[in-house]
Backbone as CSV, one residue per row, in Angstrom:
resi,resn,N_x,N_y,N_z,CA_x,CA_y,CA_z,C_x,C_y,C_z
1,MET,0.267,-66.223,-46.674,1.268,-65.286,-46.186,1.750,-65.730,-44.802
2,ALA,3.037,-65.800,-44.650,3.598,-66.200,-43.362,3.375,-65.099,-42.327
3,ARG,3.051,-65.520,-41.110,2.822,-64.569,-40.031,3.992,-64.605,-39.076
4,SER,4.287,-63.469,-38.523,5.360,-63.396,-37.537,4.897,-64.027,-36.237
5,PRO,5.836,-64.454,-35.368,5.454,-65.003,-34.059,4.579,-64.048,-33.259
6,ALA,4.830,-62.753,-33.375,4.022,-61.779,-32.632,2.579,-61.796,-33.102
7,GLN,2.377,-61.906,-34.448,1.021,-61.951,-34.975,0.290,-63.212,-34.534
8,VAL,0.996,-64.345,-34.540,0.400,-65.605,-34.083,-0.010,-65.501,-32.631
9,ALA,0.848,-64.922,-31.800,0.546,-64.776,-30.380,-0.680,-63.905,-30.164
10,LEU,-0.787,-62.810,-30.932,-1.936,-61.913,-30.795,-3.227,-62.613,-31.206
11,ARG,-3.169,-63.428,-32.259,-4.363,-64.171,-32.679,-4.787,-65.175,-31.611
12,LEU,-3.829,-65.850,-31.006,-4.158,-66.802,-29.941,-4.798,-66.098,-28.756
13,ILE,-4.251,-64.949,-28.385,-4.826,-64.192,-27.267,-6.258,-63.783,-27.592
14,ALA,-6.484,-63.328,-28.840,-7.831,-62.924,-29.240,-8.803,-64.094,-29.166
15,LEU,-8.360,-65.272,-29.592,-9.222,-66.455,-29.525,-9.537,-66.827,-28.090
16,LEU,-8.536,-66.758,-27.217,-8.766,-67.083,-25.811,-9.756,-66.139,-25.166
17,LEU,-9.703,-64.866,-25.565,-10.633,-63.895,-24.998,-12.064,-64.165,-25.419
18,LEU,-12.237,-64.831,-26.560,-13.583,-65.156,-27.014,-14.159,-66.374,-26.325
19,LEU,-13.317,-67.184,-25.712,-13.787,-68.381,-25.024,-14.439,-68.011,-23.712
20,PRO,-15.465,-68.763,-23.269,-16.066,-68.482,-21.969,-15.068,-68.752,-20.853
21,ALA,-15.144,-67.919,-19.830,-14.221,-68.077,-18.701,-14.513,-69.365,-17.958
22,ALA,-13.483,-70.043,-17.509,-13.627,-71.274,-16.726,-13.066,-71.001,-15.332
23,TRP,-13.935,-71.038,-14.352,-13.551,-70.653,-12.997,-13.414,-71.888,-12.118
24,SER,-12.384,-71.921,-11.344,-12.236,-72.955,-10.332,-12.579,-72.348,-8.977
25,ALA,-12.555,-73.171,-7.938,-12.889,-72.687,-6.600,-12.114,-73.478,-5.566
26,THR,-11.965,-72.902,-4.399,-11.381,-73.619,-3.272,-12.399,-73.678,-2.146
27,PHE,-12.412,-74.817,-1.468,-13.269,-75.029,-0.308,-12.362,-75.170,0.909
28,THR,-12.532,-74.289,1.877,-11.757,-74.376,3.113,-12.672,-74.903,4.211
29,MET,-12.370,-76.115,4.679,-13.187,-76.763,5.702,-12.525,-76.603,7.056
30,THR,-13.315,-76.195,8.037,-12.830,-76.009,9.404,-13.691,-76.817,10.351
31,ASN,-13.041,-77.517,11.268,-13.754,-78.313,12.265,-13.795,-77.566,13.591
32,ASN,-14.965,-77.025,13.897,-15.176,-76.333,15.168,-15.872,-77.224,16.184
33,CYS,-16.023,-78.507,15.855,-16.641,-79.449,16.791,-15.664,-79.771,17.918
34,GLY,-16.168,-80.333,18.961,-15.313,-80.730,20.077,-14.733,-82.109,19.910
35,TYR,-14.638,-82.575,18.683,-14.173,-83.930,18.389,-13.725,-83.966,16.926
36,THR,-12.993,-84.992,16.544,-12.564,-85.159,15.159,-13.757,-85.501,14.272
37,VAL,-13.780,-84.934,13.064,-14.728,-85.356,12.042,-13.931,-85.823,10.821
38,TRP,-14.594,-86.551,9.955,-13.949,-87.099,8.761,-14.759,-86.661,7.544
39,PRO,-14.411,-85.526,6.922,-15.167,-85.070,5.755,-15.171,-86.112,4.643
40,GLY,-16.326,-86.233,3.996,-16.468,-87.042,2.799,-16.790,-86.134,1.626
41,LEU,-16.298,-86.465,0.437,-16.500,-85.640,-0.753,-16.884,-86.542,-1.913
42,LEU,-17.941,-86.162,-2.610,-18.443,-86.956,-3.724,-18.655,-86.053,-4.926
43,SER,-18.001,-86.361,-6.043,-18.179,-85.609,-7.276,-19.411,-86.111,-8.018
44,GLY,-20.123,-85.165,-8.672,-21.291,-85.539,-9.443,-20.920,-86.296,-10.701
45,ALA,-21.898,-86.948,-11.279,-21.666,-87.721,-12.512,-21.157,-86.804,-13.611
46,GLY,-20.087,-87.229,-14.272,-19.550,-86.481,-15.392,-18.653,-85.322,-15.027
47,THR,-18.374,-85.133,-13.741,-17.474,-84.059,-13.336,-16.158,-84.645,-12.846
48,ALA,-15.119,-83.857,-12.944,-13.787,-84.340,-12.583,-13.706,-84.640,-11.088
49,PRO,-12.989,-85.691,-10.699,-12.836,-85.993,-9.273,-11.937,-84.967,-8.587
50,LEU,-12.125,-84.830,-7.300,-11.273,-83.964,-6.495,-10.006,-84.721,-6.088
51,SER,-9.070,-83.996,-5.496,-7.800,-84.612,-5.111,-7.963,-85.580,-3.952
52,THR,-9.057,-85.471,-3.208,-9.328,-86.386,-2.101,-10.822,-86.625,-2.026
53,THR,-11.196,-87.798,-1.522,-12.615,-88.089,-1.308,-12.913,-88.334,0.163
54,GLY,-11.917,-88.138,1.024,-12.150,-88.289,2.457,-10.866,-88.155,3.248
55,PHE,-10.970,-87.554,4.424,-9.795,-87.355,5.265,-10.246,-87.055,6.690
56,ALA,-9.311,-87.117,7.613,-9.591,-86.775,9.013,-9.335,-85.299,9.233
57,LEU,-10.195,-84.664,10.029,-10.050,-83.245,10.352,-10.190,-83.106,11.861
58,ALA,-9.060,-82.885,12.533,-9.041,-82.829,13.989,-9.774,-81.591,14.505
59,GLN,-10.131,-81.625,15.761,-10.774,-80.468,16.392,-9.921,-79.219,16.209
60,GLY,-10.517,-78.141,15.697,-9.817,-76.880,15.497,-9.004,-76.786,14.224
61,ALA,-8.919,-77.858,13.459,-8.086,-77.870,12.244,-8.873,-77.398,11.026
62,SER,-8.119,-76.960,10.009,-8.699,-76.561,8.724,-7.956,-77.265,7.601
63,ALA,-8.634,-77.450,6.483,-8.021,-78.036,5.293,-8.676,-77.425,4.067
64,THR,-7.909,-77.253,3.010,-8.408,-76.646,1.777,-8.372,-77.663,0.646
65,VAL,-9.458,-77.729,-0.097,-9.570,-78.616,-1.255,-9.940,-77.756,-2.453
66,SER,-9.216,-77.918,-3.547,-9.495,-77.170,-4.769,-10.396,-77.987,-5.692
67,ALA,-11.305,-77.276,-6.354,-12.207,-77.930,-7.304,-12.003,-77.325,-8.688
68,PRO,-12.044,-78.142,-9.734,-11.869,-77.621,-11.094,-13.116,-76.878,-11.564
69,ALA,-12.986,-76.191,-12.672,-14.114,-75.464,-13.252,-15.283,-76.407,-13.526
70,SER,-16.488,-75.906,-13.308,-17.739,-76.620,-13.593,-17.919,-77.881,-12.751
71,TRP,-17.206,-77.943,-11.621,-17.366,-79.105,-10.738,-18.726,-79.063,-10.066
72,SER,-19.283,-80.226,-9.825,-20.482,-80.345,-8.995,-20.321,-81.544,-8.082
73,GLY,-20.951,-81.475,-6.933,-20.868,-82.578,-5.992,-21.331,-82.152,-4.618
74,ARG,-21.023,-82.989,-3.650,-21.467,-82.733,-2.280,-20.381,-83.089,-1.282
75,MET,-20.501,-82.515,-0.097,-19.557,-82.747,0.998,-20.340,-82.902,2.291
76,TRP,-19.755,-83.606,3.229,-20.404,-83.819,4.521,-19.341,-84.213,5.529
77,ALA,-19.736,-84.308,6.793,-18.813,-84.730,7.854,-19.270,-86.071,8.424
78,ARG,-18.352,-87.021,8.429,-18.614,-88.300,9.099,-18.205,-88.184,10.567
79,THR,-18.915,-88.862,11.443,-18.603,-88.794,12.875,-18.473,-90.193,13.466
80,LEU,-17.773,-90.241,14.603,-17.581,-91.481,15.358,-17.023,-92.586,14.458
81,CYS,-15.910,-92.281,13.808,-15.287,-93.230,12.887,-14.175,-94.015,13.580
82,ALA,-13.961,-95.216,13.109,-12.901,-96.056,13.662,-12.549,-97.161,12.665
83,GLU,-11.367,-97.704,12.844,-10.901,-98.827,12.028,-10.879,-100.073,12.894
84,ASP,-11.494,-101.156,12.411,-11.523,-102.372,13.224,-10.221,-103.160,13.080
85,ALA,-10.166,-104.292,13.756,-8.936,-105.087,13.780,-8.542,-105.577,12.397
86,GLY,-9.526,-105.683,11.508,-9.227,-106.132,10.152,-8.905,-105.004,9.191
87,GLY,-8.864,-103.757,9.715,-8.526,-102.614,8.876,-9.706,-101.968,8.179
88,LYS,-10.945,-102.393,8.500,-12.120,-101.793,7.873,-12.487,-100.514,8.604
89,PHE,-12.654,-99.441,7.849,-12.948,-98.114,8.395,-14.448,-97.849,8.258
90,THR,-15.116,-97.569,9.381,-16.551,-97.274,9.352,-16.848,-96.100,10.271
91,CYS,-17.982,-95.456,10.021,-18.407,-94.298,10.801,-19.846,-94.488,11.247
92,ALA,-20.157,-93.976,12.435,-21.508,-94.118,12.962,-22.505,-93.258,12.203
93,THR,-22.080,-92.067,11.723,-22.953,-91.245,10.889,-22.190,-90.789,9.648
94,GLY,-22.919,-90.690,8.536,-22.336,-90.224,7.283,-21.415,-91.220,6.615
95,ASP,-21.433,-92.479,7.024,-20.526,-93.478,6.451,-20.756,-93.592,4.940
96,CYS,-19.667,-93.711,4.188,-19.799,-93.764,2.727,-19.652,-95.174,2.171
97,GLY,-19.491,-96.168,3.033,-19.538,-97.548,2.592,-18.299,-98.068,1.908
98,SER,-17.222,-97.275,1.888,-16.013,-97.718,1.193,-15.155,-98.639,2.045
99,GLY,-15.367,-98.591,3.352,-14.520,-99.365,4.251,-13.139,-98.777,4.407
100,ALA,-12.963,-97.516,3.953,-11.660,-96.867,3.991,-11.838,-95.389,4.323
101,LEU,-10.717,-94.741,4.639,-10.748,-93.310,4.919,-11.262,-92.533,3.713
102,GLN,-10.782,-92.881,2.503,-11.269,-92.278,1.270,-12.628,-92.889,0.916
103,CYS,-13.568,-92.042,0.501,-14.890,-92.557,0.150,-14.915,-93.227,-1.220
104,ASN,-14.002,-92.853,-2.100,-13.829,-93.559,-3.380,-15.124,-93.682,-4.171
105,GLY,-15.881,-92.594,-4.247,-17.098,-92.603,-5.047,-18.351,-92.968,-4.292
106,GLY,-18.233,-93.226,-2.995,-19.405,-93.534,-2.192,-20.012,-92.277,-1.596
107,GLY,-21.333,-92.258,-1.492,-22.030,-91.133,-0.897,-22.323,-91.366,0.574
108,ALA,-22.876,-90.352,1.221,-23.148,-90.421,2.656,-24.400,-91.244,2.930
109,ALA,-24.269,-92.224,3.837,-25.454,-92.930,4.305,-26.251,-91.987,5.200
110,PRO,-27.557,-91.858,4.966,-28.336,-90.981,5.826,-28.502,-91.591,7.224
111,PRO,-28.704,-90.722,8.210,-28.851,-89.268,8.112,-27.504,-88.545,8.118
112,ALA,-27.413,-87.481,7.307,-26.201,-86.665,7.259,-26.537,-85.285,6.725
113,SER,-25.974,-84.268,7.336,-26.082,-82.901,6.830,-25.165,-82.774,5.619
114,LEU,-25.684,-82.233,4.517,-24.932,-82.164,3.265,-24.789,-80.721,2.802
115,VAL,-23.662,-80.426,2.146,-23.544,-79.190,1.386,-23.316,-79.582,-0.070
116,GLU,-24.076,-78.971,-0.977,-24.066,-79.341,-2.385,-23.681,-78.132,-3.231
117,PHE,-22.850,-78.369,-4.250,-22.368,-77.293,-5.108,-22.508,-77.669,-6.580
118,THR,-22.827,-76.673,-7.397,-22.629,-76.723,-8.843,-21.880,-75.449,-9.205
119,LEU,-20.638,-75.578,-9.638,-19.798,-74.425,-9.936,-19.924,-74.020,-11.402
120,ASP,-19.906,-72.702,-11.629,-19.908,-72.161,-12.987,-21.022,-72.787,-13.815
121,GLY,-22.235,-72.739,-13.264,-23.382,-73.324,-13.944,-24.105,-72.321,-14.816
122,SER,-25.404,-72.402,-14.862,-26.214,-71.545,-15.717,-25.924,-70.068,-15.458
123,GLY,-25.687,-69.325,-16.545,-25.436,-67.904,-16.420,-24.114,-67.553,-15.776
124,GLY,-23.173,-68.514,-15.738,-21.882,-68.255,-15.104,-21.976,-68.105,-13.605
125,MET,-22.949,-68.781,-12.986,-23.154,-68.676,-11.549,-22.840,-69.997,-10.858
126,ASP,-22.387,-69.901,-9.606,-22.303,-71.057,-8.712,-23.656,-71.212,-8.023
127,PHE,-24.076,-72.453,-7.841,-25.287,-72.754,-7.089,-24.897,-73.638,-5.905
128,PHE,-25.408,-73.331,-4.724,-25.046,-74.134,-3.554,-26.181,-74.143,-2.552
129,ASP,-26.176,-75.158,-1.708,-27.192,-75.270,-0.663,-26.686,-76.183,0.442
130,VAL,-27.284,-76.055,1.602,-27.119,-77.022,2.684,-28.426,-77.785,2.770
131,SER,-28.335,-79.107,2.724,-29.525,-79.948,2.646,-29.664,-80.846,3.871
132,LEU,-30.879,-80.841,4.425,-31.252,-81.769,5.491,-32.294,-82.762,4.974
133,VAL,-32.426,-82.844,3.645,-33.389,-83.770,3.044,-33.048,-85.206,3.414
134,ASP,-31.754,-85.512,3.537,-31.316,-86.847,3.950,-31.080,-86.928,5.449
135,GLY,-31.629,-85.989,6.203,-31.447,-85.988,7.649,-30.303,-85.083,8.066
136,TYR,-29.928,-85.217,9.335,-28.989,-84.294,9.972,-28.084,-85.071,10.909
137,ASN,-26.779,-84.706,10.884,-25.907,-85.295,11.914,-25.105,-84.259,12.682
138,LEU,-24.871,-83.071,12.089,-24.212,-82.001,12.842,-24.470,-80.658,12.159
139,PRO,-24.256,-79.549,12.874,-24.454,-78.229,12.273,-23.345,-77.918,11.275
140,MET,-23.674,-77.118,10.281,-22.659,-76.656,9.334,-23.040,-75.290,8.782
141,LEU,-22.006,-74.566,8.374,-22.176,-73.215,7.850,-21.326,-73.076,6.590
142,VAL,-21.882,-72.487,5.527,-21.166,-72.218,4.282,-21.163,-70.710,4.053
143,VAL,-19.978,-70.131,3.902,-19.854,-68.685,3.729,-19.051,-68.403,2.459
144,PRO,-19.636,-67.702,1.477,-18.878,-67.316,0.284,-17.721,-66.386,0.646
145,GLN,-16.599,-66.560,-0.070,-15.397,-65.785,0.195,-14.935,-65.098,-1.092
146,GLY,-14.057,-64.102,-0.945,-13.398,-63.508,-2.097,-14.127,-62.294,-2.646
147,ALA,-13.585,-61.773,-3.737,-14.065,-60.516,-4.303,-15.506,-60.612,-4.760
148,ALA,-15.887,-61.737,-5.379,-17.251,-61.877,-5.872,-18.256,-61.799,-4.735
149,ALA,-17.941,-62.464,-3.623,-18.839,-62.423,-2.479,-18.866,-61.043,-1.848
150,ALA,-17.705,-60.374,-1.810,-17.616,-59.070,-1.162,-18.418,-58.009,-1.895
151,THR,-18.525,-58.135,-3.222,-19.246,-57.133,-4.002,-20.714,-57.478,-4.207
152,ALA,-21.139,-58.651,-3.766,-22.510,-59.086,-4.030,-23.542,-58.144,-3.425
153,ALA,-23.273,-57.654,-2.218,-24.244,-56.791,-1.555,-24.346,-55.428,-2.217
154,ALA,-23.275,-55.007,-2.900,-23.249,-53.679,-3.488,-23.732,-53.651,-4.930
155,SER,-23.783,-54.812,-5.583,-24.203,-54.858,-6.977,-24.805,-56.207,-7.264
156,SER,-25.246,-56.379,-8.513,-25.819,-57.667,-8.913,-24.763,-58.648,-9.391
157,THR,-23.485,-58.266,-9.361,-22.428,-59.117,-9.903,-22.365,-60.453,-9.196
158,GLY,-22.452,-60.448,-7.884,-22.324,-61.683,-7.144,-23.596,-62.489,-7.079
159,GLY,-24.715,-61.914,-7.553,-25.978,-62.617,-7.501,-26.798,-62.154,-6.324
160,PRO,-28.128,-62.175,-6.478,-28.993,-61.670,-5.418,-29.003,-62.535,-4.168
161,LYS,-28.525,-63.779,-4.263,-28.526,-64.660,-3.099,-27.128,-65.196,-2.840
162,CYS,-26.122,-64.338,-2.965,-24.753,-64.722,-2.633,-24.538,-64.414,-1.159
163,MET,-24.894,-65.355,-0.317,-24.842,-65.137,1.128,-24.635,-66.459,1.836
164,ALA,-24.351,-66.355,3.118,-24.112,-67.554,3.921,-25.390,-68.371,4.056
165,THR,-25.208,-69.676,4.146,-26.323,-70.565,4.422,-25.840,-71.695,5.312
166,GLY,-26.771,-72.437,5.857,-26.380,-73.558,6.704,-27.446,-73.888,7.716
167,CYS,-27.044,-74.665,8.684,-27.893,-75.017,9.816,-27.029,-74.864,11.058
168,LEU,-27.314,-73.836,11.845,-26.462,-73.501,12.980,-26.926,-74.125,14.279
169,VAL,-28.027,-74.837,14.250,-28.646,-75.345,15.471,-28.280,-76.809,15.690
170,ASP,-27.997,-77.163,16.930,-27.767,-78.562,17.297,-29.129,-79.239,17.442
171,LEU,-29.501,-80.024,16.432,-30.837,-80.620,16.400,-30.911,-82.011,17.017
172,ASN,-29.792,-82.604,17.331,-29.826,-84.003,17.752,-30.632,-84.211,19.033
173,ALA,-30.418,-83.372,20.025,-31.133,-83.544,21.287,-32.620,-83.261,21.134
174,ALA,-32.959,-82.287,20.274,-34.362,-81.895,20.105,-35.089,-82.731,19.065
175,CYS,-34.396,-83.619,18.391,-34.982,-84.420,17.315,-36.211,-85.190,17.805
176,PRO,-37.312,-85.199,17.044,-38.481,-86.005,17.431,-38.102,-87.460,17.650
177,ALA,-38.736,-88.084,18.614,-38.371,-89.451,18.993,-38.424,-90.419,17.811
178,ALA,-39.378,-90.228,16.909,-39.518,-91.141,15.775,-38.378,-91.014,14.779
179,LEU,-37.631,-89.910,14.849,-36.546,-89.662,13.901,-35.168,-89.802,14.526
180,LYS,-35.094,-89.836,15.845,-33.815,-89.757,16.545,-33.001,-91.048,16.382
181,VAL,-31.699,-90.860,16.112,-30.751,-91.975,16.051,-29.878,-91.882,17.291
182,THR,-29.841,-92.956,18.056,-29.085,-92.943,19.306,-28.015,-94.013,19.289
183,SER,-27.040,-93.840,20.182,-25.951,-94.799,20.302,-25.602,-94.947,21.766
184,ALA,-25.507,-96.167,22.227,-25.098,-96.412,23.603,-23.585,-96.434,23.681
185,GLY,-23.046,-96.165,24.862,-21.605,-96.273,25.059,-20.939,-94.930,25.221
186,ALA,-19.692,-94.962,25.684,-18.967,-93.743,26.006,-18.701,-92.889,24.785
187,ALA,-18.521,-93.524,23.613,-18.180,-92.748,22.418,-19.245,-91.731,22.075
188,SER,-20.513,-92.061,22.320,-21.579,-91.141,21.947,-21.571,-89.877,22.782
189,SER,-20.970,-89.893,23.961,-20.948,-88.695,24.799,-20.154,-87.574,24.144
190,ALA,-19.263,-87.910,23.197,-18.465,-86.885,22.518,-19.311,-86.002,21.635
191,VAL,-20.484,-86.495,21.205,-21.338,-85.693,20.333,-22.645,-85.330,21.020
192,GLY,-22.593,-85.181,22.337,-23.739,-84.639,23.048,-24.699,-85.672,23.585
193,GLY,-24.204,-86.777,24.123,-25.074,-87.771,24.710,-25.407,-88.869,23.733
194,SER,-26.538,-89.553,23.980,-26.879,-90.717,23.180,-27.423,-90.342,21.805
195,ALA,-27.933,-89.119,21.629,-28.460,-88.712,20.323,-27.309,-88.309,19.417
196,MET,-27.167,-88.995,18.285,-26.043,-88.690,17.400,-26.467,-88.263,16.007
197,ALA,-27.762,-88.369,15.672,-28.253,-87.946,14.369,-29.767,-87.891,14.389
198,CYS,-30.323,-87.252,13.345,-31.774,-87.089,13.236,-32.191,-87.448,11.816
199,ARG,-32.990,-88.485,11.668,-33.374,-88.960,10.348,-34.422,-88.064,9.697
200,SER,-34.514,-88.140,8.387,-35.629,-87.520,7.678,-36.852,-88.414,7.825
201,ALA,-38.030,-87.840,7.618,-39.247,-88.640,7.676,-39.274,-89.678,6.556
202,CYS,-38.665,-89.337,5.410,-38.609,-90.302,4.309,-37.845,-91.553,4.735
203,GLU,-36.671,-91.350,5.342,-35.889,-92.507,5.775,-36.589,-93.262,6.895
204,ALA,-37.204,-92.522,7.815,-37.821,-93.162,8.979,-39.056,-93.979,8.606
205,PHE,-39.886,-93.462,7.679,-41.175,-94.092,7.407,-41.282,-94.655,5.990
206,GLY,-40.509,-94.100,5.053,-40.486,-94.633,3.695,-41.738,-94.408,2.873
207,SER,-42.641,-93.560,3.312,-43.902,-93.380,2.603,-43.767,-92.300,1.531
208,PRO,-44.516,-92.431,0.418,-44.376,-91.498,-0.708,-44.602,-90.040,-0.335
209,GLU,-45.527,-89.771,0.579,-45.794,-88.372,0.911,-44.615,-87.708,1.606
210,TYR,-43.779,-88.492,2.281,-42.579,-87.947,2.903,-41.379,-87.975,1.949
211,CYS,-41.380,-88.916,1.008,-40.252,-89.073,0.084,-40.446,-88.319,-1.225
212,CYS,-41.606,-87.661,-1.399,-41.912,-86.945,-2.652,-41.759,-87.877,-3.844
213,SER,-42.352,-89.049,-3.749,-42.280,-90.048,-4.817,-43.685,-90.484,-5.200
214,GLY,-43.768,-91.230,-6.308,-45.064,-91.728,-6.755,-46.041,-90.602,-7.022
215,ALA,-47.216,-90.703,-6.460,-48.243,-89.678,-6.648,-47.854,-88.347,-6.030
216,TYR,-46.826,-88.362,-5.199,-46.369,-87.142,-4.529,-45.075,-86.612,-5.146
217,GLY,-44.811,-86.981,-6.391,-43.531,-86.655,-7.013,-43.491,-85.331,-7.759
218,SER,-44.211,-84.333,-7.294,-44.158,-83.009,-7.921,-44.318,-81.946,-6.847
219,PRO,-43.904,-80.718,-7.138,-44.034,-79.651,-6.134,-45.472,-79.387,-5.717
220,SER,-46.414,-79.652,-6.615,-47.813,-79.374,-6.275,-48.422,-80.427,-5.364
221,THR,-47.863,-81.638,-5.376,-48.434,-82.708,-4.545,-47.600,-83.023,-3.314
222,CYS,-46.312,-82.734,-3.347,-45.469,-82.997,-2.177,-45.302,-81.701,-1.410
223,ARG,-45.894,-81.639,-0.250,-45.898,-80.427,0.549,-45.099,-80.630,1.832
224,PRO,-44.714,-79.558,2.512,-43.998,-79.712,3.782,-44.833,-80.494,4.788
225,SER,-44.150,-81.320,5.559,-44.809,-82.094,6.610,-44.431,-81.516,7.968
226,ALA,-45.060,-82.005,9.000,-44.706,-81.561,10.352,-43.250,-81.878,10.649
227,TYR,-42.755,-82.990,10.088,-41.359,-83.371,10.327,-40.397,-82.457,9.566
228,SER,-40.704,-82.152,8.293,-39.811,-81.246,7.564,-39.859,-79.845,8.156
229,GLN,-40.994,-79.464,8.713,-41.105,-78.156,9.348,-40.255,-78.065,10.607
230,PHE,-40.022,-79.190,11.265,-39.103,-79.204,12.411,-37.723,-78.739,11.974
231,PHE,-37.242,-79.262,10.837,-35.937,-78.847,10.319,-35.983,-77.400,9.815
232,LYS,-37.070,-77.038,9.126,-37.138,-75.710,8.507,-37.235,-74.595,9.537
233,SER,-37.981,-74.812,10.596,-38.120,-73.767,11.603,-36.806,-73.536,12.341
234,ALA,-36.014,-74.588,12.501,-34.716,-74.445,13.175,-33.656,-73.907,12.242
235,CYS,-33.728,-74.266,10.956,-32.692,-73.918,9.977,-33.380,-73.410,8.711
236,PRO,-33.864,-72.168,8.717,-34.714,-71.687,7.627,-34.044,-71.584,6.269
237,ARG,-32.706,-71.549,6.209,-32.033,-71.456,4.910,-31.659,-72.823,4.346
238,ALA,-31.849,-73.881,5.093,-31.472,-75.220,4.642,-32.656,-75.916,3.982
239,TYR,-32.358,-76.790,3.018,-33.389,-77.635,2.425,-33.974,-78.533,3.505
240,SER,-35.308,-78.587,3.563,-35.956,-79.453,4.545,-36.726,-80.593,3.889
241,TYR,-37.082,-80.419,2.604,-37.693,-81.504,1.831,-37.378,-81.251,0.364
242,ALA,-37.742,-82.176,-0.504,-37.208,-82.182,-1.866,-37.519,-80.927,-2.672
243,TYR,-38.667,-80.278,-2.436,-39.060,-79.132,-3.257,-38.974,-77.818,-2.487
244,ASP,-37.958,-77.695,-1.690,-37.752,-76.523,-0.840,-36.820,-75.513,-1.512
245,ASP,-36.845,-75.438,-2.849,-35.848,-74.671,-3.593,-35.872,-73.172,-3.318
246,SER,-37.049,-72.578,-3.235,-37.139,-71.119,-3.280,-36.415,-70.439,-2.125
247,THR,-36.356,-71.078,-0.979,-35.700,-70.458,0.177,-34.365,-71.089,0.514
248,SER,-33.911,-72.033,-0.304,-32.766,-72.843,0.125,-31.628,-72.935,-0.878
249,THR,-31.807,-72.436,-2.117,-30.738,-72.453,-3.102,-30.114,-71.071,-3.190
250,PHE,-28.783,-71.010,-3.146,-28.058,-69.744,-3.140,-27.116,-69.701,-4.336
251,THR,-26.802,-68.493,-4.792,-25.992,-68.326,-5.992,-24.941,-67.252,-5.786
252,CYS,-23.766,-67.490,-6.340,-22.690,-66.499,-6.374,-22.054,-66.537,-7.755
253,ALA,-21.376,-65.469,-8.122,-20.659,-65.454,-9.389,-19.572,-66.528,-9.375
254,ALA,-19.391,-67.181,-10.516,-18.319,-68.168,-10.636,-16.988,-67.526,-10.281
255,GLY,-16.143,-68.289,-9.634,-14.869,-67.766,-9.156,-14.864,-67.479,-7.674
256,THR,-16.017,-67.624,-7.026,-16.108,-67.450,-5.579,-15.511,-68.664,-4.878
257,ASN,-14.845,-68.441,-3.760,-14.378,-69.521,-2.897,-15.330,-69.645,-1.709
258,TYR,-15.248,-70.775,-1.009,-16.228,-71.041,0.041,-15.561,-71.576,1.305
259,ALA,-15.996,-71.047,2.459,-15.565,-71.552,3.765,-16.693,-72.409,4.323
260,ILE,-16.363,-73.630,4.683,-17.338,-74.578,5.233,-16.908,-74.904,6.658
261,THR,-17.774,-74.606,7.614,-17.457,-74.854,9.018,-18.392,-75.900,9.575
262,PHE,-17.806,-76.944,10.126,-18.581,-77.956,10.840,-18.678,-77.530,12.315
263,CYS,-19.892,-77.536,12.848,-20.142,-77.079,14.217,-19.708,-75.630,14.412
264,PRO,-20.289,-74.700,13.644,-20.030,-73.287,13.963,-20.653,-72.990,15.326
265,SER,-20.548,-71.775,15.802,-21.162,-71.437,17.077,-22.635,-71.775,17.011
266,THR,-23.067,-72.671,17.862,-24.406,-73.226,17.753,-25.258,-72.915,18.970
267,THR,-26.557,-73.095,18.769,-27.528,-73.017,19.851,-28.316,-74.306,19.863
268,ARG,-28.979,-74.543,20.929,-29.801,-75.753,21.043,-31.281,-75.365,21.010
C-alpha cells in the first residue's frame, strides 16, 4: 500500500526518536596567563578529529572549539614557543613534536598539565579529568557549563560529580628539586623565573614503582608516592598518579559544554 508523504515523515520521526541521542560539546578556552600560550589538542584513537590541533591564544583571549558526539581526547597548553629561522615551531613545555603550530596528531611531551575528555560515554555521560600524571607546566581549571551542569546540584541528571576540577596552584616554584625543569634566559622570566615545569616521578626516575608498570602495574601494588602526594596535596581533584581515579574522574550528562581556563586565579 502506498503511503502518503505525511505518513512517511511520521515514520521517520518515530525511528529517529528510537535512536540514542548523540550529543556534541563545545570547549571554550581562555588564557588568563600573563603570556601567550599555544593550546594543543589530540583526538583519541578511533574518534573524529577536531577542526584544529593547535593554535596561539594571546593573554586574555578566548577561543571556542566544537567536538562531535562521542569524541575523546586531551588538551593542554604549550608555553615558550617560537619558530626558528628554518620555520620549525617548538615549545619549551608541552611540545607536540610536529614542528608546526598544528600538532597534527602529536601528543604533549611531558611535563604538561592535561585535561582529558570522553564525551557521551557509558550511560550517556561525559567523563573528564585534569591529569598531572605526566607532570605539570601551568595551572588549569575546567568548569562544566549549560543546563546539564546547572541542574546537576539539584538532581541526579547531571551526575553526582558534575563539578569543576583542575589544579589552581602554581607548582613550578615549589616543585621538588629532583622534579623541577628550569630554563636560563630572559624568556623564562615570563613564566615566573627559571622554573618552567615540574616533572612526574615516573619521568624523572623511570622506575616501575613510580610508573605503575611491571610488578607495580595494578591498583593494589602501585600506591601514592611522596612525589605524587606533592601534586595531590596541592591539587586534590587532579590525577596525581595512574590509579588516582576515585577522587579525580568527574562526570556530567552528555550535552554539557566546558570552559577551560589556563592560569585561573592562582596561589603559590
